[in-house]
C-alpha positions, 0 to 999 in steps of 0.5 A: 463788399466794402460797406463795413468801412468807416463811412469817410473811407468808403466815400474816398474808396468809391470816388477813387474808383469812378475816377479811375473809370472815368480816365479809362473811358475818356480815351475811347470817348473822345476819340471818337468825338474828336473823329466826329468833330471832322466828319461831315453829316451822313451816315458816317457821322450818325455812325459814330454818335451811335458808337459814342452813345454805346461807349457812354453806356458801358461807362455808366454800366461800369460805374453802377458795377462798381457801386454795387460792388462797393456798397450794400443798397437795396434797389427795389426797381418796378418796371411796368413798361416795354423798352427796346433799345433801339426805341425812342421814349420820352421820360419824366421824372421827379428829382431830388438829388444828383444821385437821380441820374445814377439811379436812372441809369441803374433802373434802365441799364442796357434795356433803353437807349442811353440818356439825353438831356437838354441843356443850356447853350452856355453849357457847351463851353464847360471844358471837356464835358461841353465836348462830351455833351456835343458828341452825345448829341444833347440838345443845347437850348437857348430859352427865351424869357417873357422880358426878352421876347417883350423887348424883341418880339422876333424871338417869339417861336424861337425856342420851339424851333430850337428844339425841334432842330436839336431833335433833328440830331437824334431823329434817326437814332435811339434815344431816351430823353429825359425831362425833370418837369419840376426844372430843380431839385425838390426841397421843402423850402423851395415847395413853400416858396412855390406854395406848391399844392403837392406834398412831395413835388415842385410845381411842374414846368410844362413849357419845354415838356410840350416843346419836346412832344411838338418836336419829336412828333408821333415817332416817339414810341411812348412816355416813360412816367418815373417815380423816384423814392429814398424812403430813408431821405434823398441824400447828396452825392458824398452821402452816396459814395459814403454808403449812406444811401441804403434803399431806393424805389423806382417805379416805371410806367408807360403812358400813352401820350394823347394823340392831340397833344402832339399837334398844337402851338403851346405858346400861341393857342390858349386853348391848347396850352390849357388842355396841355396844363390840365394833363399834366396837372393830373399826371403830377397829382398821381405822381405825388399821391403815389410817392406818398404810398411808396414812402409809407411801404418803404419806411421800416416798421 
């Protein structure tokens, strides 16, 4: 509707619209979170968690409606998966820009549960946002490095135990658990520094993914493999607000995780770890090839 405006003016208008929507939705979301803070664990608290997730998802849907109204983006979303708003899914996606989060929300909409992310434990102290993440049952993790474990061997195995406990918070709730296997946003500098064997991806980090699979177990409905492609290049969030993101391709395919990968010790069993790495490597090789195909398909003639 407003895509004809000069880019900076459209950016300011878009940012203002999203800010107003945020201020409106903060009231019901934070009210529910404050009630949850004083509610003991049990059915009532679980119901509050569902209500908070429902409200946050509607907040995101209004954001999507606003951006669709303000700017012209060609959304090419290819959903080759059966998803249920009441299900539990693990999502693995490539990561290029902060816009990926909005793109994923646009792709899944209300067809799937609201996203959950694994966050560093320190982020719980971020003003306002930390409390919102807690209210949404985002798992806060304290990952230990090899150096820390070497100095204090009692830390070994604590990561997977912490992951299991974190997942208990939404064991009986709908969940769409997002995992960016690369661990950071892709760019050519990072790819060259890593000596990545992939053309369009960084090396995947398998450990956290393995911990999550182990923690969730086979109650997980399926793995959703998401490939995000920006045929005109991955822009930053300000560029998106200014309407410079014109075309996005999102391909979602449903995969079954091999039964044996739910059962094994990634930390303590070298054979299991090798099998897991091999499975992830095949997944990533196929994704890298598919990104190349989608980029070629989406580029203007």
